N, C-alpha and C positions, 0 to 999 in steps of 0.2 A: 802234593801235600794232602795227607789223610785227614778226613773230617769224620767226626763221630757226633752222635746226639745223646745228650743226657736228658732223658724224659723224666722230669720231676712229677711226682704225684703227691704222696703223703710224706715226703722227705724234704721239706722246704728249708734247707740249711746248707751251709758250707762245711761246718765241722763234722767230722766222722760220717761222711756221706759216701757209702760204697759205690753208689751209682756214679756220682760225679768223679770220684777218684779213678774208677775203672775207665770211664770215658776219656779222661785226661791222659791216662796211661796208654790208651788204645789209639790215640790220634794226635796230630799236630794242632788241629783246631777243633773246638767243641761248640755245638749249639746247645746252650742250656734252654730247654723248652718246657713250657707249661701250657696245657690245652684246657681251656674252659669248655668241658665236654658237654654238648647238648643232650647226650643220652643220660648223663648224671642228673642234669636238671629235670629230665622227664621222670626220674624215679621219685621225686619229691624229697630227696635227701639234701638238696642244696637250699636249706632254709635260711632266712635272713640273718640270724645270729652267726651261723657258720660262714655264710658268704661274706659278711662284713669282716670277720676275723681273717678269713682267707685272703681278702684283698690287702689287709694290713701285712700279711705274711709275704705276699708277692711283691709289694712295694719294698719291704725290707730286704727280700732276697735279691731283687734287682740292684738295690743300693750296695749290698755286700759284694755282688759280682762286679759292679762297676769299680769298687775300691781295689779290685785285683785285676783290672783291665778288661773285664767281660761285661755282659749284660744279659738280662733275661729276655727271651723271645716268647711273647705271649700270642697264642693263636686261639681261635674260637671255632668250634664245629665238632666233628667226630674225631676222636684221637687218632685212629688208624688213618683216616683221610689226611689229616694235617701232617702226620709223620711222613706219609707217602709224598706229599707235596715238597716237604723239606728234603727228603732223600733225592727226589728228582732234581731239585734246585742245586743241592750242594754235592751230590754224589756220595753221601755219607756211607761209610763202610760198615758201621755198626750202630745199633740203637741200644742204649742201656736203660734198664727199668728195674724198680724195686718190686719184689714179689708182694702180692696182697692176698688177703683171705676172703674178701667179700665176693659175692656173686658178680658184682660189677667189675671188680678187679680181674676176676677169672675170665670174664668175657672179653675184656680189653686185651689181656695177655694173649688169649686164643686168637683174636682177630689180628693182632700184630704178628703172631707166629705164623699164621696162614699167609700173610703178605710177605714177610721178610725172612722166614725160615731161620737159618743159623746166624743171620746177622743180628737177630734179637738176643741180647744177653740179659738174663734175669738174675737179679742178685737177692739172695736170701738174707735174713737178719738185718735188713735195712730199716725196718719199721718196728722191730722188736729186739730185745737183747739176745734172744736165742731163736733161731728160725723154727717155725712150726714144723714138726716132724723130725727135728734134730735128735730128740730122744723119744723113744717109744717103749712100752712094756713088751715083754716077750709074747709074740703071737698076735699083737694088736697094733692098730695104726695110730692110736693116740691114748693119752691118759685121761681117764674119766674121773679121777679123784685127785685133788690138789696135792695132798701131802706126799705121796710117792713121786708125783711129778716134780715137786720142789726138790726132793732129795736128788733126783736125776739131774735136774736143772743146775743144782749147785756143783755137781761133779763135772758137768759138760764143759768142753773146751769152747771158748768164745773167740771171735775174730779180734784182731788187733784194732784198737781205737786209733783213728787217724786224725791228724791235724787238718785244718782248713787249707786249701791250696793257696800258694803264694801268687799264682798267675793263672788266668783263664783267657785264652785267645779265641775270639769268635770270628768266623769268616765274614768278610765284608759283604754287604748287600742283602743280608738276611733280615727281613722285616717282620714285625709283629703288629698286633692290634693294640689300641690303647686300653688301659684298665677301665672296666665299667664301674659304675657307682653302686654301692649297696648301703642299705640302712638297716641297722639291727633292730630287733624287736625289744631287746632288753636294754634299759638305759645305762646300766652299770657294767657293760661288757668290758672285759680286759683288752688291752692292746695286743695285736697279734705280731708274730715275727720272731725270728731267731734272736735278734738283739734283745727284745723284751724278755724272751724266755731265759736267755743266759744271765741277764741282770737279775731276774727273779731267783734263779738257781744259786747265784753267787750270794744273794742277800739272805737266803733262807738256810737255816741250819737244821739238819735232821737229829741233832743231839737229844731233843726232847720229844721226838716224834712218837716214840713208843708210849709215853705217858700221856701225850696230848692228842693223838690222831683221832680219838673218839670223842673228845671234849668239844661239844658243839659251840659253847661260848668262847673258848680259847681260840678257835679258828687256827689251830696249829698244823694243819695239813700244808702240803707244799704248794697247792694250786697249780701244779705243773701239767695237769692232765690235758688242757687244751693244746699246749705246746708239744706234748708227746703225740697227741692225735694227729696233728698236722706235720709232725716230723720236724718241728723247729728245734727240738732237742733230740739227741740220740739216746734211746733207752740203754744201749750198750755203754755209752760214755757215762751216763748217770750211775749205772751199776758199778762200773770200774772205779769211779771217784768215791762212791759211798763205801765200797769194800775197803779202799785204801784208808778212808777216814776211820772206819771201825766204830765199835760201841753199839749198845743195844738199840739206840735210835736209828742208826744207819742200817743195822740188820733188819729192823722192822720195816724200814722204807724199801730195802731191797726185796723183802718178801712181797710187798705190794706190787713191785715191778714184775716179780715172777708170776703173780696172779694175772697180770695183764697178758703175759706170754702164754699162760695156761689157757685163757679163754681164746686166744688167737689159734692155738693148736687144736682146740676142740672144734672151732668153726671151720678151720681148714679141712679137717677130717669129716665133719658133718655140716656142710653148708646149709642144709635144710633147717638147721636149728635156729637160723635167723627168723624163721616164721612158724616152725612146727615144734611141738614139745620134744625135747631131747629124750625125756623119759615120761611117757604119758601116764597120767593117773586116772584116765578115763573121765576127766572133768567135763561136765556139761555146764559151762559158765552161763548163768543168766545175764541179763543186761538191764541195769537200772540207771536210766539216763540222769535222773535227778541226783543220785548219789555220785555218779561219775563226774558230773559237772561241778558239784560241790567240792569234790576232791581236786579237780583241775584248778579251781579258783582259790583253793586254800580256805574253804568255808565249811569244813567238816564238823566243827565244834570241838575238835581235839587240837589244842594249840600247838603242840610239838609237830604234828602232821602239817597243819596249816602254815607254820613258820617255814618249813622246808620247801613247800610248794611256792610260797611267795618269794623266797630267796631265788628259786629257779627262774621265776618270771622276771625278777629284777636284774639278776646277774648273768643269766644264761649258764649258771653253774650251781651246784648244790653240794653241801658237805656230805661226805661219804656216809656217815652215820644217818644223816637225814634221808639219804637215798634209800637206805635199807628200811627205815621206819615208814616212809611214805609208800614204798613199793609193797611192803608187807600189809599195810593198812588196806590198800586197794585190792590186792590179789587174794589175801586170806581173810582179813576181817570183813571186808565188803564182798568178798568172793566174786570178783570181777576178773575177766580174762586179762592175763598179764600183758597181752599184746596191746591192749588199750593204753596201759600205762607206759609201755615201751615206746609207743608212737608219740605220746605226749612229751616224754623226755626228749626224744629225738627232734621234736619240733622246736625245742628251745636250747638244748645243751650245746654249748660251743665245743665241748669235748665229746660230742655224740658219736662215739665209736661203735660200729655195728657189733663187733665181737663182744666187747665189754658190756655194752648196754643190754643187748638181747640175752646174753648168757647170765649176767647178773640178775636180770629180771626173772629168768627161769630158775636160778638158784633160790631166789626169795620165794617164788610161787610154788616151789616144790616139784617142778617139772624138769629141773636141770640136774646139776652135779652135786647138790647138797645131800650129804649122807643122812640128814634128818629132815626129810622133805615136808613133814607136817608140823614143824615148829612154828609157833606164832609169836611174834614180838609184841608184847603188850606196850602200847604207846605211853601209858601212865608210868609203868615201871621204868621204861627206857628214858622217859623225860626226867624222872628223879635221878637216874644214874648218870646221864650224860649232859644234863642241863640243870644241875641241882638248885641253882639260884634263880632260874627262869630268865637268865640274861639273853639267851638266844631267842626265846619266844618273844620277849618284849622288843627285841631289835627288829623283828620281822612282822609282828602282829601289833601295830601301834595302838589299836583300840584297847589293848590289855596293859598298856604301859603303867597304869596306876596300881596294878595288882602286885602285892609284895611277894618276894621269895617264891617258893615252890607252889604256893597257892594258885599261881597262874596256870599250873598244869591240871587243875581239878575242874572238869567240866561242870560238875554239880554246884560249884561255887560261883559259876559265871552265868547261871541260867537267867538271872534278872537283868542282864546287860542288853539293852536294846540294839547295840551296834555289833553284837557278836552272836553267831548262831548257836542254837542248842545242838548237842551231839546228834549226828545222824544215825547212830546206833548206840544202844544201851551199853554202858561200861561193863555190865555183867555178861554181855554176849559177844565179846570180842573174838572168841574162837568158835562160836557156836555154828556159824554157817559152814565153815570149812569142815568141821568135825561131822556135821550132819551129811554134807555132800560126799565126803570120802568114807562114810561109814565107820567113823572112829569112835563113836559113842557105844 
């Protein structure tokens, strides 16, 4: 009787899972394995919010597997070591794994390849709708601009979306370790798992997404990003369903999923972009601890910026428009190193995806793929446009709850409030530091 191993990583689902499907097709019995890797813990990436969400995902995955006759085998240690122990115990003929783009994923795959050679089967497009490198411009290894990438992405052939398996048979005698406990930093963290993700997807409609996705008060985004990051939902399945649905909202939603794929293909080709400028502007970032700490705490004196950072602290998630505003304020208005902000986001974001976080930060800071690298988003103008009644600000900055309408966005009208800070930079100097540093004046 042939045994295979389905090594789960960021694909914690049964529906449309190429790794699990291939492992089932390859053997009579399958070991669904997840390893709590001690090397990942050492990187600092396993922060409380993501750990708490991850444990929800694993509980849900185990329950889903048990519903079809299987179970999740949980191990703790180094991934390659734990897989080797299982291979020795079960005589597994093959190990199936989803391809990843992070440095950690590349090292894990390399170690597994060194130990198991051709027995390791790596599956592309498990974590994205289109595999990184599936489309490339002539003579280059990746697209550096989104629009031509999106055109190629739309034309590309995608794999078939597959249903969840009806039965999973696990060999007898394979033991795991119990789930550890984790406590989130953010009190309003969403529940993890494929079941929660699919419920959210069924309840949310993309029909008004095009008109609402930038509206801070409406909160009209899907909030699916944590479930995509942990692979509780298949990006390929979401694209297929949205395309079938059609309409401007669905098209706008699919475009955002393509942006996710775009960043993954950039990082796959340029892994150093996780920590180094993709396109250096020769910045010599100063460091102002007082300003950085005010930004982290949501105490900048710019209510729209503070609201976003306080939402992040409370929910482990932030509205996409608020991410742009807060990132621009730190990297361009305060002219602080984008890596400082990227680390803060990763310390709290439950959807803290390395490719999307780092490359979006670089896009905003002007060191990434933005074709207008020196643009500065004015937080006052952005607040009027995307939170015109001040609803978002009053939701997250309660000390300003009594300020009516868009007056809540005006720092100079709030100067006499003892419970809210004065602006840490003059409203007339919002672009001055960047312009001076990059010689734009």
